[in-house]
N, C-alpha and C positions, 0 to 999 in steps of 0.2 A: 791334480790332488786328491787328498780326500780330507774325510774330519776322524779321528780317533781318539777311543782314549787306551790310555797306555799306565800299565800299574808292574812294580818292580819291587820284588819282597825278599830276593834272593839273602840278603843279609840281613844286620841288626836296621839301617834303614829301611824304610815305609813310604813309598811313594805312587801317586797317580797323578797324573797331566789328562790334561784335555787338549787338542790340538785340532789348528784347521789350514789346507795349507801351510803346513808345515811350522805355522806359526803358535806358541801356546799360548792357548787363552786361560787357563787354568792348570794352578800347578800348585801341587799339596804334597810337604815332605814331615816328615818327624826322624830323629837321628836318636830320638833315645832306647830305642830297643824296645826288644819284648810285648810290644802290643800289637802286634800284626792283627790279631782275628780282630780286631775292636774298630782299628784304625783304618783299613781296608775299606772295611760296610760302611764310615762314614764318609773317610774321602769320596766316593764312589756313588754315596747316596748324594752328597752336597754337587758333584760335577751334573748327574744325573737331574737333581732339580733345576741346573742353567740350565740343561740341556731342552728338558720337555717345556720353560717359561721364552728360550727363546727359538722355542721349533726348529733346534738343529736335527737334521738327519745323519747319525752316526754309522759310515762305512765301515767298521772292524772295531773288536778290541785286540791288543798286541801285549803281551806277556813276555817276562824275563823268564827263559825255559831253566837256568839253572846252568853250574852246578851252583852251592847255596845251600842252605839252611833247610833243612828235611819240610821242618815245621812249617818254614815261611812261603818255600814253593809250595805246598799244598792249598796254605790259605790262598795264595795268589791267586792257584791257576783254577781253584776251585770258584774263584770271585770271579774270574774271565770268563769260565763255560759257562756258568748262570747269566752272564748279560749276553754271551753270545749267542746261546739258544734260547734264553726270553726274546731279545731284539730281531734273530734270524737272521745274525750280520754274522761275517766270515770272522776269523779267529787265526794272530800271526802270532805266533811263539821266537821271538831272538835270546841265542846265547848269549848269561851275562856276560862273559871275556867278549864277544863282540860289543856288547853297548858300552862296558868299557874304555877298551881300545879307542872307538870310534869318537870316545869324548874327549879325549888324547891326543888321537893322531897330529892334530897339528901344534901340539907343545914339540916334537921331535921333528929332527931333521931326517934325510934322506937315509941316511946313513944307518940311524937308528933302529933298535928293535923294542917294540912294545913288549911288555908281560904283566898282564895286570892276573891279579894272586888273589886270590879269595880264600879266607883262612879256616882252615879244617880244624885239628884234635893234635892237641901237640904240637910239635914244631913240622906240622905238614899242612899241604898250601895245595891248592886247586891251582895252577898254572897254564897258563894258555902263552904263546911265544907270535906275533903278527910283524908284518914289515910297513910301513909307512900308509901304506897305501890297504891296508886291513886282510892282506893274503897273509892264509896262516902256513905260518912254519911249523909250529908245532904243534899238534893238539893236546886240549885238555889232559893232565894228566895230575895224578894225586900225588904229588912228589913230598919225600921228608926232607927237610933243608939242613946240609953242614956247609965245611966251609967249600968244600969242593965242587957245589952242585953251579950249576953250567955251565962251568968253566971253558967247555968243547965248543959253548957261542959264545960268552963275553971273552977268548981271544981271540976272535974276529973281529967285533963292533959294538959299540956301547949298546948297555939294555937300560930302559927305564922300567922299572919294576914300581907299581904301583897298585894300590885296594886294598883292602885289610887286613889280608895275610904277608904283604909286604912289610909293613910295618915291625912285623917282628922276626923280620931275614934282616933285619940293617945291621943289625950288630955281628951278624954272622958273612954274609956274602960281601966280601972286601976286597972285592977285585977290581982294580983301579975304572973299570968300564960299565963297572954296575952304579948306575944311577938313581935315586929314589925321590917319589912325588910322595907329598901328607896329604892324608883327609881327603883322598880320590873315593867316591862309591860310586855302583851302577846308581843310576836313577832312571823313571819315566819318562825326563824332558830329554835325557838326554837317548831315550830308544826312540825317538822321534823320527828323523832321520831314514833309522833303518828299517821302521816298518812302515813308513810308508814308500820305500825302496820294494819292501815284500808285498805289499797292498798292489803298487802298478804290475807288478808281474805274477799278482795272482798266486804267490805262495802261503798256503794256508792248512792249519791241520785238521784233523779229523774231530772235531769236539769232542766225541763219544769216548776215542780210543787214546788221544793224547796224555804223555804223562810226561811231567818236569825229569831233566837228565838232572839223577841226582849221582852219581859215577862209582858212588860207591853205595850200601846198602844201610839203610837205618840201623841203629844198633840202640835199645834202649835200654837206660841204664837202671838197674832196682837198688833202691833204696838199703844198705845193711838194718836189717831192725838191730834193735838193743835188746839183748836178755839182761833180764831181772832172775835173781836167782831166789827161789822164795825156800828160806827155811823153818 
């Protein structure tokens, strides 16, 4: 077993956790959004103070690797890289959709599929499909959702949609096999089983070259300037 710090910043929810031998020792979560830059540093600082006070030896840092918020992912990955490099310990990256599916796998029966959805722009979502054993059925894709979305899969079996992307799809995906779970977010505490598995298998990323999985390029918006005519 191992002692890990896990960091999740891919959505408006910001969370960090310290785990030891599979048990959560410290868990920090904030659901207010748009404060990742200050909160991640604060959460990590509090965790590291406890680690030093208790003379705990960390084994690895784990980060949620995306897709999700471009800014949130960069903040989380930068923090994880700094910790990993500074402490001289390996870094683990777990896909965000995999974290979400792992958190929900015990809530579905054997015949259902899990579809974590991360909000993108307008009616677009980042959607991934897993079975209950977390086998990948369809890789993550940026989908524009309409009333016919996923009908090929829905005709065959029930699907549980969840995540902040699923919330805006409930009124559009109305197939009788489509089920929805509310208020499901990827969390640092939910990363722990997957991060421990990766640690045991020594599945680490290169700290210097690792980049989050953005899926799409970041597009900056430029505010429109008001033009004042002076006569």
